[in-house]
Backbone as CSV, one residue per row, in Angstrom:
resi,resn,N_x,N_y,N_z,CA_x,CA_y,CA_z,C_x,C_y,C_z
1,MET,-93.609,-10.865,22.920,-93.028,-11.978,22.170,-91.885,-12.606,22.956
2,ILE,-91.846,-13.919,22.970,-90.822,-14.644,23.730,-89.461,-14.500,23.038
3,PRO,-88.426,-14.070,23.765,-87.094,-13.963,23.161,-86.603,-15.309,22.631
4,ARG,-85.836,-15.253,21.560,-85.323,-16.483,20.928,-84.073,-16.970,21.668
5,VAL,-84.276,-17.452,22.874,-83.179,-18.017,23.666,-83.710,-19.208,24.443
6,ILE,-82.916,-20.256,24.506,-83.271,-21.491,25.220,-82.354,-21.620,26.428
7,HIS,-82.976,-21.813,27.592,-82.226,-21.956,28.841,-82.372,-23.377,29.368
8,GLN,-81.263,-23.948,29.813,-81.290,-25.197,30.561,-80.322,-25.065,31.721
9,ILE,-80.475,-25.938,32.716,-79.715,-25.816,33.963,-79.079,-27.154,34.312
10,TRP,-77.819,-27.109,34.719,-77.158,-28.265,35.330,-76.325,-27.746,36.493
11,LEU,-76.784,-28.015,37.706,-76.126,-27.465,38.886,-74.951,-28.311,39.365
12,GLY,-74.766,-29.479,38.778,-73.633,-30.312,39.157,-73.799,-31.029,40.468
13,GLU,-75.043,-31.084,40.988,-75.275,-31.710,42.280,-76.028,-33.028,42.157
14,SER,-76.321,-33.448,40.940,-77.118,-34.661,40.761,-76.400,-35.714,39.932
15,GLY,-75.070,-35.641,39.873,-74.383,-36.670,39.122,-73.047,-36.276,38.547
16,GLY,-72.525,-35.092,38.857,-71.221,-34.706,38.355,-71.233,-33.334,37.709
17,PRO,-70.049,-32.858,37.303,-69.942,-31.503,36.759,-70.572,-31.329,35.389
18,GLN,-70.761,-32.410,34.640,-71.359,-32.345,33.313,-72.640,-33.169,33.269
19,PRO,-73.619,-32.746,32.468,-74.838,-33.555,32.333,-74.521,-34.955,31.822
20,PHE,-75.390,-35.909,32.190,-75.243,-37.269,31.701,-75.310,-37.279,30.175
21,PRO,-74.690,-38.278,29.523,-74.710,-38.318,28.044,-76.106,-38.220,27.448
22,ARG,-77.107,-38.903,28.047,-78.454,-38.851,27.466,-79.034,-37.438,27.550
23,PHE,-78.621,-36.672,28.573,-79.088,-35.300,28.685,-78.370,-34.398,27.681
24,ARG,-77.082,-34.647,27.440,-76.356,-33.863,26.441,-76.940,-34.110,25.050
25,GLU,-77.328,-35.354,24.789,-77.946,-35.668,23.497,-79.294,-34.964,23.357
26,ALA,-80.076,-34.938,24.454,-81.357,-34.246,24.413,-81.154,-32.745,24.216
27,ALA,-80.147,-32.169,24.874,-79.868,-30.743,24.727,-79.501,-30.390,23.293
28,ALA,-78.804,-31.300,22.618,-78.412,-31.048,21.230,-79.622,-30.911,20.313
29,THR,-80.746,-31.559,20.666,-81.942,-31.457,19.824,-82.534,-30.051,19.860
30,TRP,-82.373,-29.344,20.970,-82.868,-27.969,21.055,-82.064,-27.057,20.137
31,ARG,-80.758,-27.253,20.106,-79.923,-26.440,19.220,-80.197,-26.783,17.755
32,ALA,-80.437,-28.067,17.481,-80.685,-28.484,16.096,-82.004,-27.919,15.569
33,GLN,-83.012,-27.855,16.427,-84.319,-27.365,16.002,-84.390,-25.833,15.949
34,HIS,-83.403,-25.157,16.540,-83.449,-23.695,16.621,-82.094,-23.092,16.227
35,PRO,-81.709,-23.258,14.967,-80.378,-22.789,14.557,-80.175,-21.287,14.702
36,GLY,-81.241,-20.511,14.683,-81.102,-19.060,14.807,-81.266,-18.544,16.222
37,TRP,-81.480,-19.437,17.177,-81.707,-19.043,18.563,-80.411,-19.125,19.367
38,GLN,-80.370,-18.379,20.455,-79.276,-18.509,21.412,-79.572,-19.699,22.335
39,TYR,-78.531,-20.406,22.727,-78.688,-21.515,23.679,-77.752,-21.263,24.855
40,ARG,-78.279,-21.485,26.067,-77.451,-21.281,27.255,-77.701,-22.370,28.274
41,LEU,-76.638,-23.045,28.674,-76.686,-24.021,29.760,-76.073,-23.362,30.992
42,TRP,-76.916,-23.143,32.019,-76.487,-22.466,33.230,-75.866,-23.461,34.208
43,ASP,-74.741,-23.087,34.807,-74.152,-23.931,35.849,-74.403,-23.300,37.214
44,GLY,-73.991,-24.018,38.254,-74.278,-23.578,39.613,-73.702,-22.217,39.952
45,ALA,-72.478,-21.951,39.508,-71.836,-20.670,39.823,-72.568,-19.512,39.155
46,GLU,-73.025,-19.717,37.923,-73.741,-18.655,37.207,-75.080,-18.357,37.862
47,VAL,-75.785,-19.409,38.270,-77.070,-19.204,38.928,-76.872,-18.499,40.267
48,ASP,-75.870,-18.918,41.018,-75.602,-18.289,42.311,-75.329,-16.791,42.132
49,GLN,-74.549,-16.448,41.115,-74.244,-15.043,40.851,-75.489,-14.274,40.427
50,LEU,-76.378,-14.926,39.666,-77.612,-14.257,39.245,-78.486,-13.927,40.445
51,PHE,-78.585,-14.851,41.395,-79.354,-14.544,42.607,-78.701,-13.414,43.397
52,ALA,-77.384,-13.441,43.492,-76.686,-12.407,44.259,-76.903,-11.022,43.668
53,SER,-76.987,-10.936,42.329,-77.105,-9.631,41.685,-78.555,-9.207,41.467
54,ALA,-79.429,-10.150,41.072,-80.801,-9.790,40.702,-81.782,-9.860,41.863
55,ARG,-81.607,-10.844,42.748,-82.515,-10.990,43.898,-81.711,-11.319,45.148
56,PRO,-80.927,-10.359,45.628,-80.116,-10.633,46.826,-80.963,-11.007,48.034
57,ASP,-82.240,-10.582,48.047,-83.117,-10.939,49.157,-83.423,-12.426,49.197
58,LEU,-83.221,-13.127,48.060,-83.481,-14.565,47.990,-82.199,-15.397,47.958
59,HIS,-81.054,-14.727,47.987,-79.793,-15.446,47.813,-79.556,-16.452,48.936
60,ALA,-79.765,-16.024,50.171,-79.551,-16.936,51.305,-80.525,-18.111,51.255
61,LEU,-81.782,-17.844,50.906,-82.761,-18.926,50.784,-82.351,-19.892,49.702
62,TYR,-81.933,-19.379,48.560,-81.484,-20.242,47.456,-80.381,-21.189,47.936
63,ARG,-79.434,-20.664,48.657,-78.320,-21.493,49.133,-78.743,-22.455,50.236
64,ALA,-79.817,-22.111,50.950,-80.230,-22.915,52.103,-81.156,-24.072,51.742
65,TYR,-81.681,-24.109,50.533,-82.593,-25.203,50.186,-81.916,-26.549,50.446
66,PRO,-82.618,-27.482,51.103,-81.999,-28.761,51.438,-81.857,-29.715,50.252
67,HIS,-82.597,-29.485,49.172,-82.569,-30.389,48.025,-82.139,-29.613,46.784
68,TRP,-81.197,-30.179,46.022,-80.665,-29.456,44.873,-81.759,-29.100,43.862
69,VAL,-82.784,-29.956,43.734,-83.820,-29.676,42.742,-84.608,-28.419,43.112
70,GLN,-84.681,-28.066,44.395,-85.334,-26.822,44.781,-84.543,-25.619,44.275
71,ARG,-83.228,-25.739,44.294,-82.412,-24.672,43.709,-82.635,-24.592,42.199
72,ALA,-82.763,-25.751,41.560,-83.029,-25.752,40.118,-84.392,-25.141,39.816
73,ASP,-85.386,-25.421,40.658,-86.714,-24.824,40.472,-86.645,-23.305,40.591
74,ALA,-86.053,-22.835,41.680,-85.962,-21.388,41.897,-85.161,-20.722,40.784
75,ALA,-84.119,-21.406,40.329,-83.260,-20.834,39.287,-84.021,-20.609,37.990
76,ARG,-84.873,-21.561,37.604,-85.595,-21.395,36.325,-86.550,-20.204,36.382
77,TYR,-87.155,-19.974,37.548,-88.053,-18.824,37.674,-87.280,-17.508,37.538
78,LEU,-86.108,-17.439,38.163,-85.325,-16.210,38.101,-84.754,-15.993,36.703
79,ILE,-84.283,-17.047,36.069,-83.722,-16.925,34.720,-84.770,-16.393,33.745
80,LEU,-85.972,-16.959,33.783,-87.013,-16.495,32.874,-87.452,-15.077,33.221
81,HIS,-87.483,-14.748,34.496,-87.847,-13.382,34.885,-86.841,-12.377,34.352
82,GLU,-85.565,-12.690,34.464,-84.526,-11.740,34.087,-84.269,-11.700,32.587
83,HIS,-84.357,-12.844,31.926,-83.930,-12.924,30.524,-85.055,-13.265,29.558
84,GLY,-86.123,-13.892,30.045,-87.137,-14.383,29.137,-86.591,-15.516,28.275
85,GLY,-87.452,-16.066,27.423,-87.040,-17.160,26.566,-87.765,-18.438,26.928
86,VAL,-87.192,-19.553,26.502,-87.753,-20.879,26.760,-86.871,-21.589,27.772
87,TYR,-87.490,-22.149,28.808,-86.767,-23.015,29.742,-87.247,-24.444,29.532
88,ALA,-86.306,-25.396,29.489,-86.656,-26.815,29.374,-85.721,-27.641,30.239
89,ASP,-86.290,-28.609,30.954,-85.466,-29.572,31.683,-84.600,-30.367,30.707
90,LEU,-83.513,-30.908,31.220,-82.582,-31.639,30.367,-83.101,-33.005,29.933
91,ASP,-84.197,-33.477,30.530,-84.749,-34.755,30.089,-85.873,-34.558,29.055
92,ILE,-85.855,-33.423,28.376,-86.830,-33.145,27.319,-86.097,-32.978,25.995
93,GLN,-86.475,-33.777,25.022,-85.968,-33.626,23.663,-86.893,-32.692,22.890
94,CYS,-86.323,-31.884,22.023,-87.115,-31.010,21.168,-87.256,-31.657,19.795
95,VAL,-88.503,-31.790,19.327,-88.750,-32.414,18.027,-89.462,-31.459,17.075
96,GLY,-89.687,-30.222,17.497,-90.334,-29.225,16.653,-89.921,-27.834,17.082
97,SER,-89.926,-26.898,16.153,-89.473,-25.539,16.451,-90.489,-24.770,17.271
98,PHE,-89.999,-24.029,18.265,-90.853,-23.184,19.088,-91.112,-21.831,18.421
99,ASP,-90.623,-21.638,17.209,-90.986,-20.446,16.448,-92.495,-20.366,16.262
100,THR,-93.155,-21.512,16.248,-94.599,-21.552,16.006,-95.406,-21.043,17.198
101,VAL,-94.799,-20.964,18.384,-95.532,-20.530,19.584,-94.863,-19.347,20.274
102,ALA,-93.821,-18.802,19.680,-93.033,-17.759,20.340,-93.689,-16.384,20.293
103,ASP,-94.844,-16.262,19.653,-95.518,-14.963,19.639,-96.312,-14.722,20.917
104,ALA,-96.366,-15.695,21.817,-97.064,-15.545,23.091,-96.202,-14.758,24.080
105,ASP,-96.841,-14.247,25.127,-96.101,-13.626,26.230,-95.775,-14.638,27.325
106,LEU,-96.593,-15.701,27.398,-96.418,-16.728,28.425,-96.851,-18.061,27.842
107,LEU,-96.006,-19.056,27.989,-96.281,-20.393,27.467,-96.069,-21.400,28.586
108,LEU,-97.107,-22.199,28.878,-97.027,-23.176,29.954,-97.575,-24.517,29.466
109,ALA,-97.242,-25.568,30.213,-97.631,-26.925,29.830,-98.508,-27.546,30.911
110,PRO,-99.798,-27.779,30.626,-100.646,-28.507,31.578,-100.131,-29.929,31.763
111,THR,-100.350,-30.468,32.960,-99.885,-31.816,33.246,-100.987,-32.616,33.922
112,ALA,-100.965,-33.928,33.739,-101.974,-34.804,34.341,-101.604,-35.087,35.800
113,PRO,-102.587,-35.280,36.680,-104.026,-35.185,36.419,-104.562,-33.749,36.449
114,PHE,-103.762,-32.793,36.942,-104.197,-31.398,36.982,-102.967,-30.528,37.151
115,GLY,-103.149,-29.227,36.962,-102.070,-28.292,37.226,-101.158,-28.064,36.032
116,LEU,-100.005,-27.462,36.327,-99.040,-27.072,35.310,-97.678,-27.653,35.657
117,SER,-96.924,-27.999,34.643,-95.569,-28.500,34.859,-94.583,-27.348,34.795
118,ASN,-93.531,-27.414,35.592,-92.494,-26.389,35.483,-91.263,-26.905,34.757
119,ASP,-91.406,-28.055,34.063,-90.258,-28.579,33.317,-90.117,-27.941,31.940
120,LEU,-91.158,-27.229,31.480,-91.127,-26.559,30.182,-91.974,-25.295,30.289
121,MET,-91.325,-24.138,30.180,-92.009,-22.856,30.324,-91.338,-21.841,29.411
122,ALA,-92.080,-20.817,29.035,-91.498,-19.740,28.245,-92.233,-18.449,28.573
123,ALA,-91.517,-17.338,28.484,-92.130,-16.058,28.845,-91.284,-14.905,28.339
124,THR,-91.895,-13.732,28.339,-91.165,-12.502,28.105,-90.431,-12.107,29.388
125,PRO,-89.357,-11.328,29.299,-88.653,-10.898,30.519,-89.578,-10.100,31.432
126,GLY,-89.441,-10.321,32.734,-90.208,-9.567,33.719,-91.673,-9.903,33.784
127,HIS,-92.049,-11.061,33.256,-93.474,-11.414,33.263,-93.991,-11.483,34.704
128,PRO,-95.214,-10.970,34.958,-95.747,-10.947,36.330,-95.808,-12.310,37.007
129,LEU,-96.026,-13.381,36.242,-96.068,-14.704,36.862,-94.758,-15.002,37.572
130,PHE,-93.648,-14.693,36.924,-92.355,-15.049,37.508,-91.960,-14.075,38.616
131,THR,-92.462,-12.848,38.548,-92.304,-11.954,39.692,-93.014,-12.534,40.908
132,CYS,-94.253,-12.997,40.715,-95.023,-13.581,41.816,-94.368,-14.850,42.341
133,LEU,-93.884,-15.687,41.452,-93.227,-16.924,41.880,-92.024,-16.620,42.772
134,LEU,-91.217,-15.694,42.344,-90.040,-15.339,43.136,-90.433,-14.731,44.479
135,ASP,-91.434,-13.860,44.452,-91.867,-13.215,45.693,-92.482,-14.200,46.678
136,GLU,-93.009,-15.311,46.185,-93.675,-16.296,47.045,-92.733,-17.377,47.565
137,LEU,-91.501,-17.430,47.092,-90.605,-18.521,47.466,-90.371,-18.596,48.972
138,ALA,-90.130,-17.462,49.604,-89.825,-17.474,51.042,-91.025,-17.954,51.847
139,THR,-92.221,-17.456,51.527,-93.431,-17.884,52.230,-93.675,-19.369,52.020
140,SER,-93.485,-19.817,50.795,-93.700,-21.229,50.486,-92.722,-22.120,51.240
141,HIS,-91.491,-21.657,51.389,-90.504,-22.444,52.120,-90.859,-22.541,53.600
142,ARG,-91.357,-21.444,54.165,-91.769,-21.497,55.575,-92.929,-22.471,55.779
143,LEU,-93.784,-22.582,54.783,-94.949,-23.456,54.887,-94.593,-24.920,54.656
144,TRP,-93.778,-25.187,53.631,-93.533,-26.563,53.205,-92.148,-27.089,53.589
145,GLY,-91.265,-26.226,54.057,-89.902,-26.658,54.345,-89.699,-27.174,55.755
146,ARG,-90.752,-27.669,56.376,-90.656,-28.177,57.748,-90.104,-29.603,57.729
147,PRO,-89.336,-29.964,58.759,-88.681,-31.280,58.759,-89.643,-32.455,58.649
148,TRP,-90.879,-32.313,59.151,-91.809,-33.438,59.142,-92.580,-33.553,57.829
149,VAL,-92.409,-32.585,56.912,-93.074,-32.667,55.606,-92.269,-33.611,54.717
150,PRO,-92.898,-34.627,54.110,-92.164,-35.547,53.228,-91.432,-34.800,52.123
151,ARG,-90.296,-35.337,51.744,-89.430,-34.701,50.748,-90.195,-34.365,49.468
152,HIS,-91.028,-35.283,48.993,-91.763,-35.072,47.750,-92.580,-33.787,47.817
153,PHE,-93.258,-33.549,48.935,-94.115,-32.375,49.052,-93.299,-31.111,49.334
154,GLN,-92.151,-31.246,50.010,-91.267,-30.097,50.155,-90.886,-29.552,48.792
155,ILE,-90.632,-30.476,47.854,-90.194,-30.076,46.516,-91.374,-29.645,45.653
156,MET,-92.356,-30.511,45.496,-93.454,-30.236,44.570,-94.282,-29.031,45.004
157,CYS,-94.565,-28.926,46.304,-95.394,-27.829,46.807,-94.574,-26.601,47.177
158,GLY,-93.327,-26.812,47.557,-92.498,-25.694,47.996,-91.909,-24.882,46.872
159,THR,-91.489,-25.563,45.781,-90.853,-24.855,44.660,-91.279,-25.398,43.301
160,GLY,-91.844,-26.595,43.258,-92.051,-27.295,41.997,-93.361,-27.008,41.303
161,SER,-93.863,-28.016,40.597,-95.018,-27.822,39.721,-96.287,-27.436,40.477
162,LEU,-96.506,-27.997,41.663,-97.689,-27.621,42.428,-97.578,-26.190,42.953
163,PHE,-96.371,-25.760,43.253,-96.135,-24.359,43.628,-96.464,-23.443,42.452
164,LEU,-95.955,-23.776,41.268,-96.265,-22.997,40.067,-97.769,-22.947,39.829
165,SER,-98.438,-24.094,39.935,-99.882,-24.155,39.682,-100.645,-23.280,40.666
166,ARG,-100.219,-23.300,41.933,-100.908,-22.523,42.970,-100.756,-21.025,42.732
167,VAL,-99.548,-20.597,42.394,-99.312,-19.167,42.162,-100.023,-18.711,40.898
168,PHE,-99.977,-19.516,39.844,-100.654,-19.145,38.599,-102.159,-18.988,38.817
169,ALA,-102.741,-19.850,39.647,-104.186,-19.798,39.893,-104.599,-18.500,40.570
170,ARG,-103.659,-17.824,41.237,-103.980,-16.575,41.928,-103.780,-15.334,41.059
171,LEU,-103.236,-15.519,39.850,-103.028,-14.381,38.967,-104.358,-13.825,38.475
172,ASP,-104.301,-12.608,37.986,-105.477,-11.971,37.394,-106.064,-12.877,36.320
173,ALA,-107.364,-13.039,36.342,-108.035,-13.922,35.384,-107.797,-13.485,33.951
174,GLY,-107.412,-12.231,33.749,-107.186,-11.737,32.400,-105.787,-12.008,31.878
175,THR,-104.941,-12.683,32.664,-103.580,-12.978,32.226,-103.607,-13.843,30.972
176,SER,-102.917,-13.388,29.942,-102.886,-14.115,28.676,-101.830,-15.212,28.745
177,VAL,-102.237,-16.428,28.427,-101.307,-17.563,28.461,-101.618,-18.501,27.304
178,ARG,-100.581,-18.985,26.684,-100.706,-20.007,25.648,-100.381,-21.341,26.300
179,LEU,-101.387,-22.214,26.403,-101.181,-23.529,26.997,-100.875,-24.540,25.894
180,LEU,-99.799,-25.275,26.063,-99.492,-26.343,25.120,-100.589,-27.389,25.153
181,THR,-100.924,-27.930,24.001,-101.855,-29.051,23.970,-101.130,-30.307,24.424
182,SER,-101.912,-31.334,24.754,-101.321,-32.606,25.142,-100.416,-33.136,24.033
183,GLY,-100.855,-32.974,22.785,-100.047,-33.425,21.663,-98.751,-32.657,21.533
184,GLU,-98.813,-31.328,21.667,-97.595,-30.519,21.583,-96.622,-30.870,22.698
185,TYR,-97.159,-31.243,23.845,-96.334,-31.581,25.005,-95.794,-33.017,24.938
186,GLY,-96.103,-33.707,23.852,-95.529,-35.031,23.632,-96.366,-36.186,24.095
187,HIS,-97.655,-35.945,24.347,-98.529,-37.010,24.830,-99.674,-37.291,23.864
188,GLY,-99.398,-37.148,22.588,-100.425,-37.402,21.582,-99.784,-37.774,20.264
189,SER,-100.300,-37.207,19.196,-99.794,-37.505,17.867,-98.358,-37.017,17.711
190,ALA,-97.519,-37.862,17.118,-96.126,-37.485,16.885,-96.026,-36.312,15.919
191,ASP,-97.002,-36.184,15.018,-96.984,-35.085,14.056,-97.195,-33.737,14.729
192,GLU,-97.875,-33.734,15.873,-98.189,-32.497,16.580,-97.129,-32.125,17.606
193,ALA,-96.309,-33.081,18.010,-95.412,-32.896,19.148,-94.331,-31.854,18.885
194,LEU,-94.082,-31.047,19.903,-92.938,-30.148,19.920,-91.800,-30.729,20.748
195,VAL,-92.146,-31.572,21.720,-91.141,-32.154,22.603,-91.437,-33.627,22.850
196,HIS,-90.418,-34.304,23.338,-90.539,-35.704,23.736,-89.777,-35.877,25.043
197,HIS,-90.399,-36.537,26.014,-89.769,-36.725,27.323,-88.994,-38.044,27.348
198,ILE,-87.756,-37.971,27.802,-86.951,-39.173,27.979,-86.875,-39.486,29.468
199,GLU,-86.225,-40.593,29.799,-86.111,-40.980,31.208,-85.346,-39.899,31.969
200,GLY,-85.951,-39.414,33.042,-85.323,-38.369,33.844,-85.603,-38.603,35.308
201,ASN,-86.284,-37.633,35.937,-86.626,-37.731,37.365,-85.407,-38.044,38.230
202,SER,-84.267,-37.421,37.890,-83.065,-37.660,38.691,-83.216,-37.153,40.116
203,TRP,-84.234,-36.321,40.348,-84.461,-35.773,41.682,-85.318,-36.679,42.548
204,ALA,-85.999,-37.662,41.926,-87.019,-38.437,42.632,-86.411,-39.341,43.693
205,GLY,-86.959,-39.278,44.906,-86.587,-40.186,45.983,-87.584,-41.326,46.085
206,TRP,-87.452,-42.128,47.141,-88.327,-43.294,47.276,-89.784,-42.878,47.443
207,ASP,-90.025,-41.734,48.127,-91.407,-41.319,48.350,-92.080,-40.914,47.038
208,THR,-91.334,-40.213,46.185,-91.881,-39.838,44.879,-92.176,-41.075,44.046
209,LYS,-91.256,-42.028,44.046,-91.460,-43.246,43.254,-92.652,-44.039,43.774
210,ALA,-92.833,-44.052,45.087,-93.982,-44.763,45.655,-95.293,-44.092,45.267
211,LEU,-95.315,-42.763,45.281,-96.529,-42.039,44.902,-96.854,-42.230,43.425
212,VAL,-95.828,-42.237,42.580,-96.047,-42.480,41.151,-96.574,-43.891,40.934
213,PHE,-96.025,-44.855,41.667,-96.497,-46.237,41.571,-97.979,-46.317,41.924
214,LEU,-98.367,-45.667,43.009,-99.774,-45.695,43.436,-100.667,-44.963,42.441
215,GLN,-100.179,-43.839,41.915,-100.979,-43.076,40.949,-101.239,-43.881,39.685
216,ASP,-100.223,-44.608,39.218,-100.370,-45.381,37.988,-101.239,-46.611,38.157
217,ARG,-101.361,-47.096,39.392,-102.034,-48.381,39.600,-103.241,-48.303,40.528
218,TRP,-103.684,-47.086,40.842,-104.746,-46.972,41.847,-106.028,-47.687,41.453
219,PRO,-106.443,-47.753,40.172,-107.683,-48.502,39.881,-107.573,-49.977,40.249
220,PHE,-106.408,-50.575,39.943,-106.215,-51.991,40.253,-106.135,-52.208,41.761
221,LEU,-105.445,-51.265,42.440,-105.352,-51.385,43.894,-106.721,-51.228,44.548
222,MET,-107.548,-50.335,44.011,-108.890,-50.140,44.551,-109.742,-51.396,44.378
223,VAL,-109.677,-51.976,43.162,-110.442,-53.199,42.907,-109.966,-54.326,43.820
224,GLY,-108.643,-54.446,43.969,-108.102,-55.480,44.841,-108.534,-55.292,46.281
225,THR,-108.557,-54.024,46.731,-108.988,-53.737,48.098,-110.451,-54.116,48.306
226,LEU,-111.304,-53.772,47.336,-112.727,-54.097,47.443,-112.955,-55.607,47.462
227,ILE,-112.202,-56.327,46.633,-112.318,-57.790,46.619,-111.902,-58.370,47.967
228,LEU,-110.786,-57.841,48.508,-110.317,-58.345,49.804,-111.338,-58.075,50.901
229,ILE,-111.929,-56.863,50.876,-112.956,-56.550,51.879,-114.138,-57.490,51.754
230,ALA,-114.558,-57.772,50.506,-115.697,-58.679,50.283,-115.397,-60.074,50.786
231,VAL,-114.179,-60.546,50.541,-113.793,-61.880,50.990,-113.775,-61.962,52.511
232,LEU,-113.192,-60.941,53.136,-113.113,-60.949,54.595,-114.478,-60.787,55.254
233,ALA,-115.394,-60.091,54.558,-116.700,-59.864,55.143,-117.678,-61.012,54.905
234,SER,-117.338,-61.919,54.005,-118.241,-63.027,53.688,-118.234,-64.041,54.854
235,PRO,-119.367,-64.711,55.100,-119.453,-65.676,56.206,-118.588,-66.919,55.931
């Protein structure tokens, strides 16, 4: 059973020592929906100390990550491994109680077009998924942390959602997991939703924004390309 504790992280490297007002408002919704739960907002010093005490073998790597969001990614895996509970990014509002899904040992959110998101996760302490994630961080950094790898892929594949998806896919097929439905994850009926996503992506650089632009518009770009080819090929 997932412990009744909600974890969020603000490392102070993406806009100041305190979360932006819209993030503080979103955080308040988690406390409002879970009056009997513990709530904890982790800061940079607390996360650094947790790595030093719980995974000293990863402490230097944690400090060496070139992008603050990679530290936030690694931190959420360690926090859930050590304490269990629910982790949510600060750009997620809670609109329904997680008491309804807390009887699971592992709770993850599928994301489009494939894979799993690491912006909302829950687990029991010491869950094997988070042990594997932590154990794979160094190898993943050696693979994706090369200077010529675009920033977006250093983050997404090195520590982020694609990293989570890759490690989860290698787990024992018998691993029990409760996957949020699209509606519960805020992409369907409002009556079904547990969360709602607000404007975030404070980590996104120009490459991420360009990829999102292409992903959202690829059908139109494809049609336009085909039309242009037809025009150029016509006599």
